[in-house]
N, CA, C and O atoms as a MOPAC input file, in Angstrom:
PM7 MOZYME 1SCF
protein

 N    186.58500 1   166.69200 1    37.27200 1
 C    187.41500 1   165.35500 1    37.05600 1
 C    186.56400 1   164.32200 1    36.46400 1
 O    185.33900 1   164.43200 1    36.39900 1
 N    187.21800 1   163.33300 1    36.04000 1
 C    186.53200 1   162.26600 1    35.32700 1
 C    186.55900 1   160.93600 1    36.32500 1
 O    187.64400 1   160.47800 1    36.68200 1
 N    185.42600 1   160.40000 1    36.71300 1
 C    185.07300 1   159.24800 1    37.38500 1
 C    184.45300 1   158.24000 1    36.31700 1
 O    183.78200 1   158.64700 1    35.36800 1
 N    184.71100 1   156.97900 1    36.53000 1
 C    184.09600 1   155.88500 1    35.65200 1
 C    182.94400 1   155.40800 1    36.57000 1
 O    183.14500 1   154.76500 1    37.59900 1
 N    181.90800 1   155.71700 1    36.18900 1
 C    180.53800 1   155.16200 1    36.99000 1
 C    179.74300 1   154.18400 1    36.26500 1
 O    179.09600 1   154.45200 1    35.25300 1
 N    179.82100 1   152.90600 1    36.88300 1
 C    179.12100 1   151.73600 1    36.10200 1
 C    179.64100 1   151.70400 1    34.72500 1
 O    178.87400 1   151.59300 1    33.76900 1
 N    180.94600 1   151.79900 1    34.58800 1
 C    181.51000 1   151.56500 1    33.16600 1
 C    181.48900 1   152.83500 1    32.31800 1
 O    182.16800 1   152.85500 1    31.29200 1
 N    180.77200 1   153.87800 1    32.66200 1
 C    180.75900 1   155.19800 1    31.88100 1
 C    181.57000 1   156.26000 1    32.40200 1
 O    181.38800 1   156.59600 1    33.57200 1
 N    182.52100 1   156.89100 1    31.64100 1
 C    183.14700 1   158.02000 1    32.08600 1
 C    182.24800 1   159.22500 1    32.42000 1
 O    181.50600 1   159.69600 1    31.55700 1
 N    182.30700 1   159.70800 1    33.62200 1
 C    181.43300 1   160.74800 1    34.24400 1
 C    182.21300 1   161.78100 1    34.79800 1
 O    183.16600 1   161.54400 1    35.54000 1
 N    181.77500 1   163.18400 1    34.40100 1
 C    182.49700 1   164.37800 1    34.98500 1
 C    181.91100 1   164.57600 1    36.28100 1
 O    180.68300 1   164.59900 1    36.36600 1
 N    182.67800 1   164.73300 1    37.37500 1
 C    182.17500 1   165.26400 1    38.56600 1
 C    182.86300 1   166.27300 1    38.97000 1
 O    183.89600 1   166.59300 1    38.38200 1
 N    182.35400 1   167.01400 1    40.15700 1
 C    183.02700 1   168.17500 1    40.65400 1
 C    184.35700 1   167.57700 1    41.75700 1
 O    184.25700 1   166.49500 1    42.33700 1
 N    185.31300 1   168.29900 1    41.87300 1
 C    186.53200 1   167.74800 1    42.56400 1
 C    186.18800 1   167.66500 1    44.09100 1
 O    187.00900 1   167.31000 1    44.93700 1
 N    184.95200 1   168.01100 1    44.35000 1
 C    184.66300 1   167.76700 1    45.83700 1
 C    183.40100 1   166.82500 1    46.02600 1
 O    182.77500 1   166.66700 1    47.07400 1
 N    183.15700 1   166.23000 1    44.79000 1
 C    182.04900 1   165.19100 1    44.75300 1
 C    182.30600 1   164.04000 1    45.89200 1
 O    183.42200 1   163.75700 1    46.32700 1
 N    181.24900 1   163.51400 1    46.24000 1
 C    181.21500 1   162.40000 1    47.25700 1
 C    180.27300 1   161.28700 1    46.62700 1
 O    179.46100 1   161.53700 1    45.73600 1
 N    180.45000 1   160.15900 1    47.12800 1
 C    179.67300 1   158.84900 1    46.63800 1
 C    178.28500 1   159.20300 1    46.88600 1
 O    177.44800 1   158.93000 1    46.02600 1
 N    177.93900 1   159.79800 1    47.99800 1
 C    176.47400 1   160.00700 1    48.29000 1
 C    176.01400 1   160.97500 1    47.28500 1
 O    174.86800 1   160.82000 1    46.86400 1
 N    176.76700 1   162.01800 1    46.79900 1
 C    176.15300 1   162.82800 1    45.76000 1
 C    176.23000 1   162.16900 1    44.35300 1
 O    175.37300 1   162.53500 1    43.54900 1
 N    177.09500 1   161.29500 1    43.97000 1
 C    176.89000 1   160.65800 1    42.78600 1
 C    175.69500 1   159.44700 1    42.85400 1
 O    175.02700 1   159.16600 1    41.85900 1
 N    175.55000 1   158.88900 1    43.93400 1
 C    174.54300 1   157.93800 1    43.96300 1
 C    173.06500 1   158.78800 1    43.82500 1
 O    172.18700 1   158.25500 1    43.14600 1
 N    172.77700 1   160.16800 1    44.49500 1
 C    171.65900 1   160.84000 1    44.31100 1
 C    171.54000 1   161.21600 1    43.06200 1
 O    170.39800 1   161.19700 1    42.60500 1
 N    172.72300 1   161.68200 1    42.12100 1
 C    172.66500 1   162.12500 1    41.00600 1
 C    172.27800 1   160.95200 1    40.01900 1
 O    171.80900 1   161.34100 1    38.94900 1
 N    172.38200 1   159.70200 1    40.17500 1
 C    171.69000 1   158.52900 1    39.62800 1
 C    170.46900 1   158.44600 1    39.69500 1
 O    169.93000 1   157.70400 1    38.87300 1
 N    169.61600 1   159.16800 1    40.68300 1
 C    168.38700 1   159.04300 1    40.98400 1
 C    167.95800 1   157.88600 1    42.01300 1
 O    166.88500 1   157.28300 1    42.04300 1
 N    168.97500 1   157.74700 1    42.77200 1
 C    168.88300 1   156.43900 1    43.72500 1
 C    168.79800 1   157.21700 1    45.24200 1
 O    169.32800 1   158.28500 1    45.54900 1
 N    168.11000 1   156.48800 1    45.93000 1
 C    168.03400 1   157.00100 1    47.28100 1
 C    169.23100 1   157.12400 1    48.06300 1
 O    169.92000 1   156.10400 1    48.05500 1
 N    169.70200 1   158.15700 1    48.78600 1
 C    170.87000 1   158.29500 1    49.42400 1
 C    171.00800 1   157.34200 1    50.74600 1
 O    172.04500 1   157.05800 1    51.34600 1
 N    169.80500 1   156.97000 1    51.00200 1
 C    169.71500 1   156.16600 1    52.29400 1
 C    170.31100 1   154.83800 1    52.03000 1
 O    170.84400 1   154.19600 1    52.93600 1
 N    170.23300 1   154.39000 1    50.75300 1
 C    171.17900 1   153.21200 1    50.28900 1
 C    170.38700 1   151.97900 1    50.63000 1
 O    170.95900 1   150.89500 1    50.74800 1
 N    169.04100 1   152.11600 1    50.79800 1
 C    168.23100 1   150.91000 1    50.77500 1
 C    168.39100 1   149.97100 1    49.63000 1
 O    167.96300 1   150.36900 1    48.54600 1
 N    168.92100 1   148.82700 1    49.68800 1
 C    169.08100 1   147.96300 1    48.40500 1
 C    170.16100 1   148.25200 1    47.53000 1
 O    170.21000 1   147.73500 1    46.41400 1
 N    171.08300 1   149.08000 1    47.96600 1
 C    172.14000 1   149.42000 1    47.06600 1
 C    173.36800 1   149.26100 1    47.74800 1
 O    173.52500 1   149.47900 1    48.94900 1
 N    174.36100 1   148.81900 1    46.83900 1
 C    175.52400 1   148.33300 1    47.21100 1
 C    176.60900 1   149.27000 1    46.38400 1
 O    176.30400 1   149.61900 1    45.24400 1
 N    177.75600 1   149.63900 1    46.90000 1
 C    178.51800 1   150.65500 1    46.23800 1
 C    180.00200 1   150.15000 1    46.31600 1
 O    180.40400 1   149.83300 1    47.43600 1
 N    180.84700 1   150.04200 1    45.27000 1
 C    182.32400 1   149.74300 1    45.45600 1
 C    183.13500 1   150.80800 1    44.58200 1
 O    182.83100 1   151.11700 1    43.43000 1
 N    184.15700 1   151.29600 1    45.26800 1
 C    185.00000 1   152.27500 1    44.68900 1
 C    186.44200 1   151.45600 1    44.52800 1
 O    187.14900 1   150.97300 1    45.41300 1
 N    186.61800 1   151.47200 1    43.15000 1
 C    187.92100 1   150.74800 1    42.82000 1
 C    188.08600 1   149.34700 1    43.25900 1
 O    189.17900 1   148.89200 1    43.59600 1
 N    186.87600 1   148.60000 1    43.25000 1
 C    186.65900 1   147.29700 1    43.75000 1
 C    186.68200 1   147.13900 1    45.13600 1
 O    186.71000 1   145.99100 1    45.58000 1
 N    186.67500 1   148.21600 1    45.99500 1
 C    186.56600 1   147.90600 1    47.36700 1
 C    184.97000 1   148.58000 1    47.95800 1
 O    184.65300 1   149.76100 1    47.81900 1
 N    184.17200 1   147.59700 1    48.57700 1
 C    182.99300 1   148.15800 1    49.12100 1
 C    183.04400 1   149.37300 1    49.91100 1
 O    183.96400 1   149.55100 1    50.70900 1
 N    182.26000 1   150.09100 1    49.77000 1
 C    182.22500 1   151.58800 1    50.53200 1
 C    181.05200 1   151.43600 1    51.43500 1
 O    179.94300 1   151.33600 1    50.91000 1
 N    181.17500 1   151.40500 1    52.88100 1
 C    180.09700 1   151.18900 1    53.86300 1
 C    179.02500 1   152.42100 1    53.50600 1
 O    179.47700 1   153.47200 1    53.05300 1
 N    177.70700 1   152.27100 1    53.70700 1
 C    176.83700 1   153.25600 1    53.56300 1
 C    177.12700 1   154.43900 1    54.44500 1
 O    176.85900 1   155.58500 1    54.08100 1
 N    177.64600 1   154.17300 1    55.54700 1
 C    178.16700 1   155.20900 1    56.67100 1
 C    179.11700 1   156.06600 1    55.98800 1
 O    179.15100 1   157.26300 1    56.27400 1
 N    179.90900 1   155.56200 1    55.09400 1
 C    181.06200 1   156.41200 1    54.53800 1
 C    180.72700 1   157.22200 1    53.25800 1
 O    181.47400 1   158.11500 1    52.85900 1
 N    179.72800 1   156.92100 1    52.71100 1
 C    179.23900 1   157.54200 1    51.51200 1
 C    179.43200 1   159.14600 1    51.48100 1
 O    180.11400 1   159.70000 1    50.61800 1
 N    178.81200 1   159.77800 1    52.43500 1
 C    179.06400 1   161.32400 1    52.40600 1
 C    180.33000 1   161.62000 1    52.70000 1
 O    180.50800 1   162.83200 1    52.57400 1
 N    181.36400 1   161.00300 1    53.06300 1
 C    182.57300 1   161.42200 1    53.40900 1
 C    183.81900 1   160.77200 1    52.35200 1
 O    185.01500 1   161.03600 1    52.47400 1
 N    183.30100 1   159.98400 1    51.43600 1
 C    184.16700 1   159.35900 1    50.54600 1
 C    184.30400 1   160.07200 1    49.23400 1
 O    183.30200 1   160.15100 1    48.52300 1
 N    185.39400 1   160.58200 1    48.85100 1
 C    185.49300 1   161.54300 1    47.59900 1
 C    186.32700 1   160.51900 1    46.62400 1
 O    186.60900 1   159.34400 1    46.86200 1
 N    186.64000 1   161.28600 1    45.47200 1
 C    187.22600 1   160.54700 1    44.45200 1
 C    188.51600 1   161.01600 1    43.98700 1
 O    188.87500 1   162.11100 1    44.41900 1
 N    189.29200 1   160.39100 1    43.17700 1
 C    190.26800 1   160.76000 1    42.45200 1
 C    190.28100 1   160.50400 1    41.06700 1
 O    189.54100 1   159.60600 1    40.66800 1
 N    191.10200 1   161.22800 1    40.10700 1
 C    190.94400 1   161.14200 1    38.80900 1
 C    190.73800 1   159.70800 1    38.41000 1
 O    191.43900 1   158.87000 1    38.97800 1
 N    189.82700 1   159.29700 1    37.46400 1
 C    189.65700 1   157.94100 1    36.72600 1
 C    189.21500 1   156.93800 1    37.91800 1
 O    188.96800 1   155.77400 1    37.60200 1
 N    189.11900 1   157.27700 1    39.08200 1
 C    188.53400 1   156.35200 1    40.03600 1
 C    187.19700 1   155.50900 1    39.31800 1
 O    186.44500 1   156.06300 1    38.51600 1
 N    187.06700 1   154.27700 1    39.69200 1
 C    185.92700 1   153.34900 1    39.22300 1
 C    184.85000 1   153.35600 1    40.33500 1
 O    185.16500 1   152.97300 1    41.46200 1
 N    183.67900 1   153.74500 1    40.08600 1
 C    182.49000 1   153.53700 1    41.05600 1
 C    181.50400 1   152.70000 1    40.26800 1
 O    181.09900 1   152.99600 1    39.14400 1
 N    181.12400 1   151.52900 1    41.02300 1
 C    180.02400 1   150.55600 1    40.72800 1
 C    179.05900 1   150.80300 1    41.72800 1
 O    179.31400 1   150.80700 1    42.93200 1
 N    177.79100 1   151.03700 1    41.15700 1
 C    176.48100 1   151.15500 1    42.00800 1
 C    175.57200 1   149.99400 1    41.65000 1
 O    175.17300 1   149.93700 1    40.48700 1
 N    175.23000 1   149.14100 1    42.44200 1
 C    174.45400 1   148.02600 1    42.19500 1
 C    173.15700 1   148.09100 1    43.23100 1
 O    173.13500 1   148.28200 1    44.44700 1
 N    172.26000 1   147.89800 1    42.43600 1
 C    170.77900 1   147.77400 1    43.22700 1
 C    170.30300 1   146.44000 1    43.23100 1
 O    170.45500 1   145.67400 1    42.27900 1
 N    169.65000 1   146.11200 1    44.43700 1
 C    169.12600 1   144.80200 1    44.52600 1
 C    167.79300 1   144.58800 1    43.69400 1
 O    167.13000 1   145.58900 1    43.42500 1
 N    167.39600 1   143.44000 1    43.30500 1
 C    166.15200 1   143.20700 1    42.51800 1
 C    165.65100 1   142.04800 1    42.79300 1
 O    166.34700 1   141.07000 1    43.06200 1
 N    164.35200 1   142.04600 1    42.75000 1
 C    163.46300 1   140.93200 1    43.16500 1
 C    163.01900 1   140.16200 1    41.98300 1
 O    163.06500 1   140.72400 1    40.88900 1
 N    162.56900 1   138.87300 1    42.07600 1
 C    162.03400 1   138.15300 1    40.98400 1
 C    162.71800 1   136.98500 1    40.85000 1
 O    163.72500 1   136.76600 1    41.52300 1
 N    162.22900 1   136.10400 1    39.94800 1
 C    162.77900 1   134.79200 1    39.96900 1
 C    162.67600 1   134.08500 1    38.67100 1
 O    163.11400 1   132.94100 1    38.55500 1

C-alpha cells in the first residue's frame, strides 16, 4: 500500500506500523527527540508499535534539533 511519509509517497507492507516506518527511516524506535503525526494527529510513542496504516495515510516524522 502507499503511505505518504514526510510528503513522499512510500510503499509499505499492509501490516506496517509506525514503529517499522520510523526504523526504516534510520531513526531510533525509542523515539528520543522524535514526534510522529498520522493524518494530522500526534501518535504517542507508546502506540507506535500498534498503529497501522490505511491507503494514502499521511505520516509526518519530525526530529528535534539543537542550535541557534
